C-alpha positions in Angstrom: -10.2 5.2 -61.1 -11.6 8.2 -61.0 -11.5 7.4 -57.0 -8.2 7.8 -56.9 -8.0 10.8 -58.9 -6.4 14.1 -56.7 -8.4 16.9 -56.7 -6.8 19.7 -58.5 -7.3 23.1 -59.8 -5.7 24.6 -62.9 -3.9 28.4 -63.0 -2.9 30.2 -65.6 0.0 31.4 -65.1 2.6 33.0 -66.9 6.5 32.0 -65.8 10.5 33.6 -66.7 12.5 31.3 -66.4 16.7 31.8 -65.9 17.5 31.0 -69.3 15.2 32.9 -70.5 12.6 31.7 -72.0 8.5 32.4 -71.3 6.0 29.9 -70.4 2.5 31.1 -70.4 0.3 27.8 -69.8 -1.3 26.3 -66.9 0.2 25.6 -62.8 -1.5 22.7 -61.0 -2.7 23.7 -57.2 -5.1 21.7 -54.4 -8.4 22.3 -54.4 -7.1 22.7 -50.7 -4.9 25.1 -48.9 -4.3 25.6 -45.1 -7.1 27.8 -44.6 -10.0 25.3 -46.0 -10.4 27.1 -49.6 -8.0 26.5 -52.8 -4.0 27.0 -52.6 -3.6 29.5 -53.8 -0.4 30.0 -56.5 2.2 32.1 -53.5 1.9 28.6 -51.1 2.1 26.2 -54.0 5.0 27.5 -54.3 7.4 28.0 -51.2 6.1 24.7 -49.8 9.4 23.7 -49.0 9.7 19.9 -49.9 8.2 20.0 -53.7 10.9 21.4 -55.7 9.3 20.5 -58.6 6.2 22.0 -59.9 4.0 20.1 -63.0 2.6 22.4 -65.9 1.0 22.2 -68.5 1.7 24.4 -72.0 -0.4 23.5 -74.8 -1.0 20.4 -75.3 2.2 19.0 -73.5 3.1 18.6 -69.9 5.5 18.4 -67.4 7.4 19.1 -65.0 9.2 22.6 -63.6 11.8 23.1 -61.5 11.3 25.8 -59.5 14.8 26.4 -58.8 14.4 28.0 -62.7 12.0 30.9 -62.1 13.1 34.1 -62.2 9.2 35.5 -61.4 5.6 33.7 -62.0 2.6 36.6 -63.5 -0.7 36.1 -61.8 -3.7 38.1 -63.6 -7.5 37.6 -62.7 -9.0 35.4 -59.7 -5.2 33.8 -58.9 -4.1 37.4 -58.6 -6.9 38.8 -56.4 -6.0 36.1 -54.0 -3.0 36.7 -53.1 -3.8 40.3 -53.0 -6.9 39.9 -50.7 -4.4 38.5 -48.2 -2.9 41.6 -48.0 -5.1 43.9 -47.5 -4.1 44.9 -44.3 -0.7 45.3 -44.7 1.8 48.0 -45.0 2.1 48.9 -48.4 5.2 49.5 -49.8 6.2 50.7 -53.5 10.0 49.0 -55.1 11.4 47.8 -57.1 13.3 44.2 -58.1 16.2 44.1 -60.0 16.8 41.3 -61.4 20.4 38.5 -61.9 20.2 39.2 -65.6 19.4 43.5 -65.6 15.3 43.0 -65.7 13.0 45.2 -63.1 10.3 44.3 -61.3 7.9 47.8 -60.3 4.7 46.7 -57.7 4.3 47.2 -54.2 5.1 45.1 -50.8 2.2 44.0 -49.4 4.0 43.8 -46.0 2.6 41.8 -43.0 5.3 41.7 -39.7 5.2 42.3 -36.1 6.0 46.2 -35.7 8.8 45.3 -34.3 9.8 43.8 -37.1 8.4 45.6 -40.0 11.1 46.8 -41.9 11.4 45.8 -45.6 15.1 44.0 -44.8 13.0 42.2 -42.4 10.3 41.2 -44.6 13.1 40.3 -47.4 14.8 38.0 -45.4 11.6 36.8 -44.3 9.5 36.0 -46.5 9.1 32.5 -48.3 11.2 30.9 -51.6 8.8 33.9 -53.8 8.4 37.4 -52.9 4.8 38.9 -54.0 4.7 42.1 -55.5 2.2 43.7 -56.8 0.6 45.9 -59.6 -2.7 47.0 -60.9 -4.0 43.4 -62.0 -1.2 41.5 -61.9 0.8 39.7 -59.5 4.2 38.6 -59.7 6.1 36.3 -57.5 9.3 36.5 -57.4 12.1 34.3 -56.3 14.6 35.9 -53.9 17.4 34.4 -55.3 16.8 36.4 -58.7 16.3 39.1 -56.5 20.4 41.2 -57.2 18.0 44.8 -55.7 15.3 47.0 -54.0 14.8 49.7 -54.1 11.6 52.3 -53.7 9.9 52.5 -56.5 8.6 55.8 -58.5 7.8 58.7 -56.3 8.2 56.3 -53.7 9.6 56.9 -50.4 13.2 55.7 -49.1 12.9 52.6 -48.9 
């Protein structure tokens, strides 16, 4: 039966759910992504034809509906993969105010044509989850939970 096993990659994550719970666990992504290398969590969560993702929390494994995820935090190598993709991007410090009153601060990496390189263009064109880069951490925030976007501390006006 081993030959029917689908190769997968295990990625440690911290997830905030819309009911206020925080889960520390392991998310499973594909060993091969669109670019030929392993699939990163951002692309996995933004996949439009899959509504559920497998999650392992301790000894408990279950399927988690993406619609209930407010944000997913990544650290270490998985965070660096996403940050490395945005090296050539236009970086804009930002503060996301989320439904429920929580805020997340980081940097938006905008990769858009020059005529559509405003923050509003980026937010409207992005997938379900937006990466917000931080110090050694990347927070993937679900757009539907973002209430306001403001410039980050000491940043230029958005």
